ZABAKOL-648978 format. One record per residue (C-alpha): x, y, z; residue in one letter. Coordinates in steps of 0.1 Angstrom, whole numbers. Layout:
<sedrens>
<sedren><x>X</x><y>Y</y><z>Z</z><aa>A</aa></sedren>
...
</sedrens>
This chain:
<sedrens>
<sedren><x>889</x><y>1717</y><z>884</z><aa>M</aa></sedren>
<sedren><x>918</x><y>1693</y><z>885</z><aa>P</aa></sedren>
<sedren><x>946</x><y>1695</y><z>911</z><aa>G</aa></sedren>
<sedren><x>984</x><y>1698</y><z>909</z><aa>L</aa></sedren>
<sedren><x>1003</x><y>1668</y><z>892</z><aa>P</aa></sedren>
<sedren><x>1014</x><y>1648</y><z>925</z><aa>P</aa></sedren>
<sedren><x>1051</x><y>1654</y><z>920</z><aa>E</aa></sedren>
<sedren><x>1046</x><y>1691</y><z>920</z><aa>D</aa></sedren>
<sedren><x>1022</x><y>1693</y><z>951</z><aa>E</aa></sedren>
<sedren><x>1052</x><y>1703</y><z>975</z><aa>L</aa></sedren>
<sedren><x>1072</x><y>1725</y><z>952</z><aa>Q</aa></sedren>
<sedren><x>1072</x><y>1765</y><z>957</z><aa>E</aa></sedren>
<sedren><x>1048</x><y>1784</y><z>936</z><aa>E</aa></sedren>
<sedren><x>1063</x><y>1814</y><z>916</z><aa>R</aa></sedren>
<sedren><x>1041</x><y>1842</y><z>901</z><aa>L</aa></sedren>
<sedren><x>1051</x><y>1849</y><z>865</z><aa>L</aa></sedren>
<sedren><x>1021</x><y>1873</y><z>854</z><aa>A</aa></sedren>
<sedren><x>994</x><y>1889</y><z>870</z><aa>E</aa></sedren>
<sedren><x>968</x><y>1912</y><z>851</z><aa>V</aa></sedren>
<sedren><x>932</x><y>1929</y><z>861</z><aa>H</aa></sedren>
<sedren><x>907</x><y>1931</y><z>836</z><aa>D</aa></sedren>
<sedren><x>869</x><y>1938</y><z>836</z><aa>A</aa></sedren>
<sedren><x>861</x><y>1904</y><z>846</z><aa>F</aa></sedren>
<sedren><x>888</x><y>1899</y><z>876</z><aa>G</aa></sedren>
<sedren><x>924</x><y>1886</y><z>878</z><aa>V</aa></sedren>
<sedren><x>943</x><y>1863</y><z>855</z><aa>I</aa></sedren>
<sedren><x>974</x><y>1849</y><z>868</z><aa>R</aa></sedren>
<sedren><x>999</x><y>1825</y><z>855</z><aa>V</aa></sedren>
<sedren><x>1023</x><y>1809</y><z>881</z><aa>V</aa></sedren>
<sedren><x>1049</x><y>1783</y><z>878</z><aa>E</aa></sedren>
<sedren><x>1053</x><y>1752</y><z>902</z><aa>I</aa></sedren>
<sedren><x>1082</x><y>1728</y><z>890</z><aa>G</aa></sedren>
<sedren><x>1080</x><y>1719</y><z>855</z><aa>E</aa></sedren>
<sedren><x>1043</x><y>1730</y><z>849</z><aa>Y</aa></sedren>
<sedren><x>1027</x><y>1762</y><z>844</z><aa>R</aa></sedren>
<sedren><x>991</x><y>1772</y><z>854</z><aa>F</aa></sedren>
<sedren><x>967</x><y>1797</y><z>841</z><aa>L</aa></sedren>
<sedren><x>944</x><y>1809</y><z>871</z><aa>E</aa></sedren>
<sedren><x>915</x><y>1830</y><z>871</z><aa>F</aa></sedren>
<sedren><x>899</x><y>1846</y><z>902</z><aa>G</aa></sedren>
<sedren><x>908</x><y>1832</y><z>935</z><aa>D</aa></sedren>
<sedren><x>936</x><y>1808</y><z>923</z><aa>A</aa></sedren>
<sedren><x>911</x><y>1788</y><z>902</z><aa>I</aa></sedren>
<sedren><x>931</x><y>1767</y><z>878</z><aa>E</aa></sedren>
<sedren><x>918</x><y>1770</y><z>841</z><aa>Q</aa></sedren>
<sedren><x>946</x><y>1751</y><z>825</z><aa>S</aa></sedren>
<sedren><x>978</x><y>1733</y><z>829</z><aa>C</aa></sedren>
<sedren><x>1009</x><y>1732</y><z>804</z><aa>V</aa></sedren>
<sedren><x>1039</x><y>1715</y><z>806</z><aa>F</aa></sedren>
<sedren><x>1068</x><y>1738</y><z>800</z><aa>S</aa></sedren>
<sedren><x>1089</x><y>1712</y><z>782</z><aa>A</aa></sedren>
<sedren><x>1062</x><y>1705</y><z>754</z><aa>D</aa></sedren>
<sedren><x>1031</x><y>1731</y><z>755</z><aa>P</aa></sedren>
<sedren><x>1013</x><y>1703</y><z>734</z><aa>S</aa></sedren>
<sedren><x>1012</x><y>1678</y><z>762</z><aa>W</aa></sedren>
<sedren><x>980</x><y>1673</y><z>774</z><aa>L</aa></sedren>
<sedren><x>983</x><y>1665</y><z>813</z><aa>E</aa></sedren>
<sedren><x>945</x><y>1661</y><z>823</z><aa>Y</aa></sedren>
<sedren><x>923</x><y>1633</y><z>811</z><aa>D</aa></sedren>
<sedren><x>897</x><y>1661</y><z>804</z><aa>Y</aa></sedren>
<sedren><x>920</x><y>1677</y><z>777</z><aa>T</aa></sedren>
<sedren><x>929</x><y>1642</y><z>763</z><aa>R</aa></sedren>
<sedren><x>889</x><y>1634</y><z>761</z><aa>A</aa></sedren>
<sedren><x>885</x><y>1665</y><z>741</z><aa>M</aa></sedren>
<sedren><x>914</x><y>1654</y><z>719</z><aa>F</aa></sedren>
<sedren><x>899</x><y>1621</y><z>715</z><aa>L</aa></sedren>
<sedren><x>869</x><y>1639</y><z>704</z><aa>G</aa></sedren>
<sedren><x>887</x><y>1653</y><z>673</z><aa>A</aa></sedren>
<sedren><x>898</x><y>1619</y><z>664</z><aa>L</aa></sedren>
<sedren><x>861</x><y>1611</y><z>656</z><aa>A</aa></sedren>
<sedren><x>868</x><y>1628</y><z>623</z><aa>H</aa></sedren>
<sedren><x>889</x><y>1610</y><z>599</z><aa>E</aa></sedren>
<sedren><x>907</x><y>1640</y><z>587</z><aa>S</aa></sedren>
<sedren><x>898</x><y>1674</y><z>599</z><aa>P</aa></sedren>
<sedren><x>910</x><y>1704</y><z>581</z><aa>E</aa></sedren>
<sedren><x>893</x><y>1731</y><z>599</z><aa>T</aa></sedren>
<sedren><x>886</x><y>1737</y><z>638</z><aa>A</aa></sedren>
<sedren><x>869</x><y>1765</y><z>658</z><aa>L</aa></sedren>
<sedren><x>879</x><y>1767</y><z>696</z><aa>F</aa></sedren>
<sedren><x>854</x><y>1786</y><z>717</z><aa>L</aa></sedren>
<sedren><x>875</x><y>1794</y><z>749</z><aa>G</aa></sedren>
<sedren><x>915</x><y>1794</y><z>744</z><aa>L</aa></sedren>
<sedren><x>927</x><y>1790</y><z>780</z><aa>G</aa></sedren>
<sedren><x>965</x><y>1784</y><z>780</z><aa>A</aa></sedren>
<sedren><x>962</x><y>1768</y><z>744</z><aa>G</aa></sedren>
<sedren><x>975</x><y>1736</y><z>749</z><aa>N</aa></sedren>
<sedren><x>946</x><y>1718</y><z>735</z><aa>L</aa></sedren>
<sedren><x>947</x><y>1741</y><z>705</z><aa>T</aa></sedren>
<sedren><x>986</x><y>1733</y><z>702</z><aa>Q</aa></sedren>
<sedren><x>981</x><y>1698</y><z>704</z><aa>A</aa></sedren>
<sedren><x>955</x><y>1699</y><z>676</z><aa>C</aa></sedren>
<sedren><x>976</x><y>1720</y><z>655</z><aa>L</aa></sedren>
<sedren><x>1004</x><y>1695</y><z>661</z><aa>K</aa></sedren>
<sedren><x>987</x><y>1661</y><z>656</z><aa>F</aa></sedren>
<sedren><x>962</x><y>1669</y><z>635</z><aa>L</aa></sedren>
<sedren><x>959</x><y>1677</y><z>596</z><aa>P</aa></sedren>
<sedren><x>946</x><y>1712</y><z>601</z><aa>L</aa></sedren>
<sedren><x>948</x><y>1741</y><z>579</z><aa>D</aa></sedren>
<sedren><x>927</x><y>1766</y><z>596</z><aa>D</aa></sedren>
<sedren><x>920</x><y>1771</y><z>631</z><aa>V</aa></sedren>
<sedren><x>898</x><y>1798</y><z>647</z><aa>E</aa></sedren>
<sedren><x>898</x><y>1807</y><z>683</z><aa>T</aa></sedren>
<sedren><x>873</x><y>1827</y><z>703</z><aa>I</aa></sedren>
<sedren><x>883</x><y>1842</y><z>735</z><aa>E</aa></sedren>
<sedren><x>864</x><y>1864</y><z>759</z><aa>L</aa></sedren>
<sedren><x>896</x><y>1882</y><z>775</z><aa>R</aa></sedren>
<sedren><x>920</x><y>1898</y><z>755</z><aa>A</aa></sedren>
<sedren><x>949</x><y>1892</y><z>778</z><aa>D</aa></sedren>
<sedren><x>945</x><y>1854</y><z>778</z><aa>V</aa></sedren>
<sedren><x>961</x><y>1849</y><z>742</z><aa>P</aa></sedren>
<sedren><x>989</x><y>1875</y><z>752</z><aa>R</aa></sedren>
<sedren><x>996</x><y>1853</y><z>782</z><aa>L</aa></sedren>
<sedren><x>997</x><y>1819</y><z>766</z><aa>A</aa></sedren>
<sedren><x>1020</x><y>1833</y><z>740</z><aa>M</aa></sedren>
<sedren><x>1043</x><y>1852</y><z>765</z><aa>D</aa></sedren>
<sedren><x>1044</x><y>1825</y><z>792</z><aa>F</aa></sedren>
<sedren><x>1025</x><y>1792</y><z>780</z><aa>L</aa></sedren>
<sedren><x>1041</x><y>1780</y><z>749</z><aa>G</aa></sedren>
<sedren><x>1014</x><y>1790</y><z>724</z><aa>L</aa></sedren>
<sedren><x>1029</x><y>1795</y><z>689</z><aa>D</aa></sedren>
<sedren><x>1020</x><y>1822</y><z>670</z><aa>D</aa></sedren>
<sedren><x>1009</x><y>1797</y><z>641</z><aa>D</aa></sedren>
<sedren><x>1001</x><y>1811</y><z>607</z><aa>P</aa></sedren>
<sedren><x>972</x><y>1788</y><z>607</z><aa>R</aa></sedren>
<sedren><x>957</x><y>1803</y><z>639</z><aa>L</aa></sedren>
<sedren><x>933</x><y>1832</y><z>643</z><aa>T</aa></sedren>
<sedren><x>924</x><y>1846</y><z>675</z><aa>V</aa></sedren>
<sedren><x>895</x><y>1870</y><z>679</z><aa>R</aa></sedren>
<sedren><x>885</x><y>1885</y><z>711</z><aa>I</aa></sedren>
<sedren><x>848</x><y>1888</y><z>725</z><aa>G</aa></sedren>
<sedren><x>819</x><y>1866</y><z>738</z><aa>D</aa></sedren>
<sedren><x>813</x><y>1833</y><z>719</z><aa>A</aa></sedren>
<sedren><x>777</x><y>1840</y><z>721</z><aa>M</aa></sedren>
<sedren><x>781</x><y>1874</y><z>702</z><aa>D</aa></sedren>
<sedren><x>809</x><y>1859</y><z>676</z><aa>L</aa></sedren>
<sedren><x>798</x><y>1826</y><z>668</z><aa>L</aa></sedren>
<sedren><x>774</x><y>1838</y><z>638</z><aa>P</aa></sedren>
<sedren><x>804</x><y>1852</y><z>622</z><aa>S</aa></sedren>
<sedren><x>827</x><y>1823</y><z>625</z><aa>A</aa></sedren>
<sedren><x>836</x><y>1802</y><z>596</z><aa>E</aa></sedren>
<sedren><x>820</x><y>1767</y><z>597</z><aa>T</aa></sedren>
<sedren><x>843</x><y>1737</y><z>607</z><aa>A</aa></sedren>
<sedren><x>850</x><y>1703</y><z>610</z><aa>D</aa></sedren>
<sedren><x>858</x><y>1703</y><z>645</z><aa>L</aa></sedren>
<sedren><x>843</x><y>1728</y><z>670</z><aa>I</aa></sedren>
<sedren><x>855</x><y>1728</y><z>708</z><aa>F</aa></sedren>
<sedren><x>831</x><y>1745</y><z>738</z><aa>V</aa></sedren>
<sedren><x>854</x><y>1752</y><z>768</z><aa>D</aa></sedren>
<sedren><x>839</x><y>1783</y><z>782</z><aa>L</aa></sedren>
<sedren><x>848</x><y>1781</y><z>819</z><aa>Y</aa></sedren>
<sedren><x>852</x><y>1812</y><z>842</z><aa>T</aa></sedren>
<sedren><x>863</x><y>1814</y><z>876</z><aa>D</aa></sedren>
<sedren><x>828</x><y>1804</y><z>889</z><aa>H</aa></sedren>
<sedren><x>824</x><y>1772</y><z>867</z><aa>G</aa></sedren>
<sedren><x>809</x><y>1766</y><z>833</z><aa>P</aa></sedren>
<sedren><x>798</x><y>1798</y><z>815</z><aa>G</aa></sedren>
<sedren><x>762</x><y>1804</y><z>806</z><aa>V</aa></sedren>
<sedren><x>766</x><y>1792</y><z>769</z><aa>A</aa></sedren>
<sedren><x>770</x><y>1755</y><z>784</z><aa>H</aa></sedren>
<sedren><x>733</x><y>1753</y><z>789</z><aa>L</aa></sedren>
<sedren><x>721</x><y>1776</y><z>764</z><aa>A</aa></sedren>
<sedren><x>700</x><y>1759</y><z>740</z><aa>W</aa></sedren>
<sedren><x>700</x><y>1783</y><z>710</z><aa>R</aa></sedren>
<sedren><x>740</x><y>1787</y><z>713</z><aa>F</aa></sedren>
<sedren><x>746</x><y>1750</y><z>714</z><aa>L</aa></sedren>
<sedren><x>723</x><y>1745</y><z>687</z><aa>E</aa></sedren>
<sedren><x>739</x><y>1772</y><z>667</z><aa>D</aa></sedren>
<sedren><x>774</x><y>1756</y><z>675</z><aa>C</aa></sedren>
<sedren><x>762</x><y>1723</y><z>658</z><aa>Q</aa></sedren>
<sedren><x>751</x><y>1743</y><z>627</z><aa>R</aa></sedren>
<sedren><x>782</x><y>1758</y><z>624</z><aa>K</aa></sedren>
<sedren><x>796</x><y>1722</y><z>618</z><aa>L</aa></sedren>
<sedren><x>805</x><y>1709</y><z>582</z><aa>N</aa></sedren>
<sedren><x>792</x><y>1678</y><z>570</z><aa>P</aa></sedren>
<sedren><x>807</x><y>1650</y><z>591</z><aa>G</aa></sedren>
<sedren><x>820</x><y>1671</y><z>616</z><aa>G</aa></sedren>
<sedren><x>819</x><y>1668</y><z>655</z><aa>W</aa></sedren>
<sedren><x>811</x><y>1692</y><z>681</z><aa>L</aa></sedren>
<sedren><x>829</x><y>1687</y><z>712</z><aa>I</aa></sedren>
<sedren><x>818</x><y>1700</y><z>747</z><aa>I</aa></sedren>
<sedren><x>838</x><y>1701</y><z>780</z><aa>N</aa></sedren>
<sedren><x>807</x><y>1697</y><z>805</z><aa>Q</aa></sedren>
<sedren><x>807</x><y>1696</y><z>843</z><aa>W</aa></sedren>
<sedren><x>793</x><y>1664</y><z>858</z><aa>A</aa></sedren>
<sedren><x>768</x><y>1664</y><z>883</z><aa>T</aa></sedren>
<sedren><x>769</x><y>1637</y><z>915</z><aa>D</aa></sedren>
<sedren><x>751</x><y>1608</y><z>895</z><aa>D</aa></sedren>
<sedren><x>780</x><y>1612</y><z>868</z><aa>G</aa></sedren>
<sedren><x>759</x><y>1626</y><z>838</z><aa>K</aa></sedren>
<sedren><x>762</x><y>1659</y><z>826</z><aa>P</aa></sedren>
<sedren><x>753</x><y>1691</y><z>838</z><aa>L</aa></sedren>
<sedren><x>721</x><y>1700</y><z>822</z><aa>G</aa></sedren>
<sedren><x>716</x><y>1664</y><z>808</z><aa>A</aa></sedren>
<sedren><x>677</x><y>1666</y><z>803</z><aa>A</aa></sedren>
<sedren><x>686</x><y>1698</y><z>779</z><aa>L</aa></sedren>
<sedren><x>712</x><y>1681</y><z>761</z><aa>L</aa></sedren>
<sedren><x>689</x><y>1650</y><z>755</z><aa>R</aa></sedren>
<sedren><x>665</x><y>1669</y><z>739</z><aa>G</aa></sedren>
<sedren><x>685</x><y>1691</y><z>720</z><aa>L</aa></sedren>
<sedren><x>707</x><y>1666</y><z>704</z><aa>F</aa></sedren>
<sedren><x>681</x><y>1641</y><z>703</z><aa>N</aa></sedren>
<sedren><x>698</x><y>1617</y><z>724</z><aa>R</aa></sedren>
<sedren><x>723</x><y>1612</y><z>694</z><aa>H</aa></sedren>
<sedren><x>758</x><y>1619</y><z>712</z><aa>Y</aa></sedren>
<sedren><x>784</x><y>1599</y><z>731</z><aa>W</aa></sedren>
<sedren><x>799</x><y>1610</y><z>765</z><aa>E</aa></sedren>
<sedren><x>833</x><y>1604</y><z>778</z><aa>C</aa></sedren>
<sedren><x>834</x><y>1607</y><z>816</z><aa>P</aa></sedren>
<sedren><x>868</x><y>1618</y><z>831</z><aa>V</aa></sedren>
<sedren><x>883</x><y>1615</y><z>866</z><aa>K</aa></sedren>
<sedren><x>883</x><y>1653</y><z>870</z><aa>E</aa></sedren>
<sedren><x>847</x><y>1655</y><z>874</z><aa>G</aa></sedren>
<sedren><x>837</x><y>1664</y><z>839</z><aa>N</aa></sedren>
<sedren><x>820</x><y>1647</y><z>810</z><aa>V</aa></sedren>
<sedren><x>829</x><y>1653</y><z>773</z><aa>M</aa></sedren>
<sedren><x>801</x><y>1653</y><z>750</z><aa>L</aa></sedren>
<sedren><x>810</x><y>1642</y><z>711</z><aa>L</aa></sedren>
<sedren><x>782</x><y>1655</y><z>692</z><aa>V</aa></sedren>
<sedren><x>778</x><y>1647</y><z>654</z><aa>P</aa></sedren>
<sedren><x>765</x><y>1672</y><z>628</z><aa>A</aa></sedren>
<sedren><x>737</x><y>1648</y><z>616</z><aa>E</aa></sedren>
<sedren><x>714</x><y>1625</y><z>631</z><aa>L</aa></sedren>
<sedren><x>724</x><y>1598</y><z>604</z><aa>D</aa></sedren>
<sedren><x>760</x><y>1601</y><z>616</z><aa>Q</aa></sedren>
<sedren><x>777</x><y>1576</y><z>638</z><aa>V</aa></sedren>
<sedren><x>808</x><y>1573</y><z>657</z><aa>L</aa></sedren>
<sedren><x>834</x><y>1550</y><z>638</z><aa>D</aa></sedren>
<sedren><x>849</x><y>1533</y><z>668</z><aa>M</aa></sedren>
<sedren><x>873</x><y>1510</y><z>649</z><aa>P</aa></sedren>
<sedren><x>884</x><y>1542</y><z>629</z><aa>G</aa></sedren>
<sedren><x>888</x><y>1560</y><z>662</z><aa>L</aa></sedren>
<sedren><x>907</x><y>1531</y><z>678</z><aa>Q</aa></sedren>
<sedren><x>931</x><y>1532</y><z>649</z><aa>A</aa></sedren>
<sedren><x>938</x><y>1567</y><z>648</z><aa>R</aa></sedren>
<sedren><x>944</x><y>1568</y><z>688</z><aa>A</aa></sedren>
<sedren><x>968</x><y>1538</y><z>684</z><aa>E</aa></sedren>
<sedren><x>986</x><y>1553</y><z>652</z><aa>R</aa></sedren>
<sedren><x>994</x><y>1587</y><z>674</z><aa>L</aa></sedren>
<sedren><x>1000</x><y>1571</y><z>705</z><aa>A</aa></sedren>
<sedren><x>1039</x><y>1571</y><z>703</z><aa>P</aa></sedren>
<sedren><x>1039</x><y>1609</y><z>689</z><aa>E</aa></sedren>
<sedren><x>1013</x><y>1618</y><z>719</z><aa>L</aa></sedren>
<sedren><x>1035</x><y>1598</y><z>747</z><aa>G</aa></sedren>
<sedren><x>1005</x><y>1583</y><z>762</z><aa>Y</aa></sedren>
<sedren><x>972</x><y>1560</y><z>752</z><aa>S</aa></sedren>
<sedren><x>938</x><y>1573</y><z>747</z><aa>L</aa></sedren>
<sedren><x>926</x><y>1537</y><z>755</z><aa>Q</aa></sedren>
<sedren><x>912</x><y>1541</y><z>789</z><aa>P</aa></sedren>
<sedren><x>892</x><y>1571</y><z>775</z><aa>L</aa></sedren>
<sedren><x>882</x><y>1552</y><z>744</z><aa>I</aa></sedren>
<sedren><x>870</x><y>1522</y><z>769</z><aa>T</aa></sedren>
<sedren><x>851</x><y>1548</y><z>789</z><aa>A</aa></sedren>
<sedren><x>829</x><y>1560</y><z>760</z><aa>L</aa></sedren>
<sedren><x>791</x><y>1555</y><z>762</z><aa>R</aa></sedren>
<sedren><x>761</x><y>1566</y><z>740</z><aa>P</aa></sedren>
<sedren><x>741</x><y>1596</y><z>756</z><aa>A</aa></sedren>
<sedren><x>726</x><y>1585</y><z>791</z><aa>S</aa></sedren>
</sedrens>
C-alpha cells in the first residue's frame, strides 16, 4: 500500500480512534494534515487530506476516479468497499450522481469515516453493512461499480472470484463501467491476469499506478469502447476543480495485456 506523503514522514503520529471487531483492529491516526484508516498491524487502507476529504492523494484513487470519467454522465454508482470514503466523496462532489450505494463489510468503518475522516452524511448515499459477495445480488444496477475490497492481508477473495466479478459486470446499466483496484504482479500485470482476460474477453483497459496496483476499466458490453477524446475532455474540464491533472494516468492507459 502507499506510504506517507513525503512532507509528513517525520511528523508525530496521533491515534484518534481504535476499535476491535470480529475481523481485527481498525485505527484512525493523524499525521500532520493527513488522517489514515488502518487495518490490523498498521496496514494503511486510506489516506485523507483533512482540509478537503474529497482530495485524492494517491494515484490509485485518482485512477479509479478516472475510470468513472469513462462514463459520459453517470447517475448511479455502487461502491464495494468504503474505506475512508474519499473516493466516494470525490465522486459525489464532481460527478452528476443522483444515487450512490456502498457495501462495506465492517460496521465501524462508515462510522469512523463520518466521525474522523470527513465523510458527509449525504442524502444520495446509502451504506449497507455486510459481505459484498452476499449483498451484491440485492444491490441496484448502476452506471459505475467500484471494486476495492482489501483486507490487512491484501486483496479480498472477491478480486479473483470469477462468478462475483461476472455478477458485478452484469449489475452495470447499459453503457456502464466496472472499475477494479487490482494488485499488480512483478511483471506489471494485474493479479489474476489470465482469469481476467478470459472472463472479460480481453475487452477492458488497464491503468498501472506507482503504488503497485493496476486499475481495470471494464465496460458493460463487448461492443462498448473507451471514448478517449471524451475521457480527455472530461478530465481537462474537471482539472481546475480537482486541483490536479489526470493526464499522466490517461497517458498510462493501455488495452488489456
